[in-house]
C-alpha positions, 0 to 999 in steps of 0.5 A: 774211558780216558786214555793218559798217558800215566795209563799208556806207560803203566800198561807199556811197562807192565807188559814187559814181561809178557813182551821178552817172552813173545819177543823168544817164543816168535825168535826162538829163543834167539834174539837175532835177525833185524826189527824183533817183536822186542826191539818193537816194543821198546821203539814205542817205548823210546816215541812215546818218552820223547812225545812226553817229554818234548810236551813236558819241556824237558828242564836244562839237566836232564836235557844235559844228560841226554846229550852228554850220553849220545855224544859219548855213544856217538864219538865212540861209534864213530871211532870204532868200525860199528856198523849202524846195528851196533850204535841202535844196540847200545842204544838201545842199552843205555838210553833207553832205562835212562830215558825211562829213569828221567820221563818219572823225574820230568812228571814229578815236577808237574805231579803226574806219577807218585810211589802208588803208581810205581809200588803197582808196576811192582807189585805186576812184574812181580807175579806176572814175571814167575808166570811166564817161567812156572806156566811154560814148564807145565805146558812143556814148552819154552827153552832150558838155560843151558842149552836143549835138555841141559840144566835150569830152565829159563821159560821162552826168556833170551839171556838168562842172565838178564831174568834172573837178575829180575827174578833176585830184585823181584824175590828181594820186593817180595820180602819186602811186601810180605813185611808191610802186609802178611797175605794169601797173594804175598805169601804165593808171590814170595813161593813163586819168585824163590822157586823161579830164581832156583830154577832158572839154574844159575849160581847168582840167584843161588847166593842170592836167593840165601843171602837175601833170605838170611839176611831179612830174617835175621833183621833186628825187628822184634815187634809182633806183626814183624815175628808173624811176618817171618815166621809166615815167610820161613813156613813158604820158603820151606814150602818152595824147598819142598815143591822143588825137590818133589816137583823139580829133582832132575831139573836140580841134579843137572845144574848142580853136576854142571856146578861141580864139573866147571868148578872142577875145570875152574876155581876161584874167582875164574868159577864164580865169575864164570870165566867173564874175569879171564876175558878182562886182561886180553881186551885191555891189551887189545884196546891199549895197543890199538890207539893207546889213552884215546880208547881209554878215553872214549872206548871203542864202542861195539869194537872191542867185541870183535876180538872178545869173540875170539875168546868165546864170548861177544862182550865181558859181561862185567857191566862196568868193563863192557862200559869201559871198552864201549864208552872209556873212563869219560862215558864210566863217569857219566854213568855213574855219574846219572845213577849214583844220585839213587843211593840214599844211605839214610834209606838204606833199608828201602827196597828201592835203595836196597835194589839201585845198591842190588843192581849195581853190584850185579851188574858190576860182577855178572853183568846184564843190568847196565847193558840189558834192555831187559833188565836196564828197563826194571833198574830203572823203574827201582831208580825211579822209586828211590824218588817217589818215596822220598818224596813221599817220605817228606810230604808225609813229615808236612802233615 
């Protein structure tokens, strides 16, 4: 069997949930200690991507994008007192998703990939990710979301917010699949993702589930096929709810008790953003007091985290604020220009367009999208999906 670059990328991307679960297992749920399995996995993807772009002859536009991003990262890092580890961290978090988008953009010019290829990756992920939550739970291994013996459950994943974003996105994808075709697999897909989102125990995921479910069920579409799909989806949700009540009631009780405790401690915006918003003003005052307008324009690399750590965290955990402190307003504009082009208002009902919007909103409010090596890879494939969906529609219109 001939192994092509196309197949290599498919296997590497599909391996993502297992790579990060294995990384968490090997590191005891942590993400420290130098060259981990997760980093090696991503280095392989970066090297293959660079090789692919080399043989494909990178377009001038994408070459400019890469040079711009690397320049911004280098300038920001040199302005701070970052170690090489901090520089590598930013490269992995920000450049890997951008590199993947560019790879598939260049592949589109050569007709190497298509929408079915992208969809097959999401088909795999939408089953594999919830299974990496369920299987460890059934086996009695893995980690609680909020520490040993505490509320929520996240399998072997290190960062619960990262996997939380992915599960919410895939929950929306499960509705998209069920709406397209009613099948046992699609019903199972929806049920598994519903339970995974709720068992994780994050406020944002409960909110995502409620909003996505209501929007789908109330969407105006009176075709018989769509009505049947909605009835089946509602039945799957009820079934999933019953399974949660029966098998995960203790977890749900701990989750709710934890929410009530923090709500009594900090209500309003602080509660809903898990105190993230409280970190912005002190960090901004510190940044402007050091070098003023230069920090505002070009950021401080990871230098600002030496201040936020005094607030009990390494980063703000609201992506656009973190990008601003890292790369300055120049870096934020570059990121917005790169990803903003994947928003197509004319295709607002499309999973991929809605996925881009959900990703940007989630990153802005809860973080861990642009600032994550895990969910950033998934986000990149959502952006790629908008490219190939547009091409598919254009091709069908010409027939």
